[in-house]
C-alpha positions in Angstrom: 27.7 4.8 12.9 25.0 4.4 10.3 24.0 1.0 8.9 22.7 -0.2 5.8 20.8 -3.7 6.3 19.0 -6.5 4.7 16.5 -8.9 6.2 14.4 -11.2 4.8 10.6 -11.8 5.6 8.9 -14.8 6.7 7.7 -14.7 2.5 11.0 -14.6 1.6 11.0 -11.1 0.5 13.5 -8.9 0.9 13.8 -4.9 2.2 16.7 -2.6 2.7 17.0 -0.4 5.8 19.3 2.6 7.0 19.5 2.5 11.2 22.0 3.4 14.0 20.7 0.3 16.3 20.4 -2.5 14.2 18.9 -4.8 17.4 17.0 -2.7 18.3 15.6 -2.0 14.3 15.4 -5.5 14.0 13.1 -6.2 17.2 11.1 -3.6 16.1 10.6 -4.9 12.9 9.3 -8.4 14.4 7.6 -6.6 17.2 5.4 -4.7 14.2 6.8 -1.7 14.5 8.7 -1.0 11.8 7.8 -0.2 8.5 4.2 -0.9 7.1 6.2 -3.4 4.5 7.2 -5.6 7.3 4.4 -5.2 9.7 2.5 -8.6 7.7 5.9 -10.3 6.9 6.8 -10.9 10.6 9.5 -12.6 11.7 12.3 -11.4 9.9 16.1 -12.3 10.0 19.4 -10.0 9.1 20.9 -10.9 6.7 23.4 -8.3 5.6 24.6 -5.2 7.1 27.3 -2.5 6.2 28.6 -0.2 8.5 28.5 3.7 7.5 29.9 7.1 8.6 27.3 8.9 8.6 23.8 9.2 7.5 24.0 10.1 4.3 26.5 7.8 2.5 23.8 4.7 3.9 20.8 6.9 3.0 23.0 6.8 -0.8 23.5 3.7 -0.4 20.1 1.4 0.7 19.1 4.2 -2.2 21.1 2.5 -5.0 20.5 -1.4 -3.4 17.1 -0.7 -3.3 17.4 -0.3 -6.9 18.6 -4.1 -7.4 17.6 -7.5 -8.6 16.9 -10.0 -6.3 19.1 -12.0 -7.5 21.8 -9.5 -6.5 21.1 -8.8 -3.3 21.1 -12.5 -2.8 25.3 -11.9 -4.6 25.5 -9.1 -2.4 24.4 -11.2 0.8 26.2 -14.1 0.3 29.5 -12.5 -0.6 29.6 -13.5 -4.3 31.7 -10.8 -5.7 32.6 -12.6 -8.8 28.0 -12.9 -8.9 28.1 -9.7 -8.3 30.2 -8.1 -10.2 28.5 -10.3 -13.4 25.3 -8.6 -12.2 26.5 -5.4 -12.1 27.3 -5.2 -15.9 25.1 -2.8 -17.9 22.1 -4.4 -20.3 22.4 -2.2 -22.6 
């Protein structure tokens, strides 16, 4: 099982990633052994996790979420489906 996760960094920015072991990954982020982005923004806090059956599906979902605005990510984190839907409407 793979997981897409969103963490909040010390400076309140959101980082999205994928892993097979969320607990270990969060510990690595906080030990400054995670990605370059989070190294200067520790501590981090897990805000959201979503299971995926394969690496491929997790990677696709991660790419999708990374394109989203902060407000849309927060709606996902908070389970606010109405707001998530409103923010998903095309702005053509």
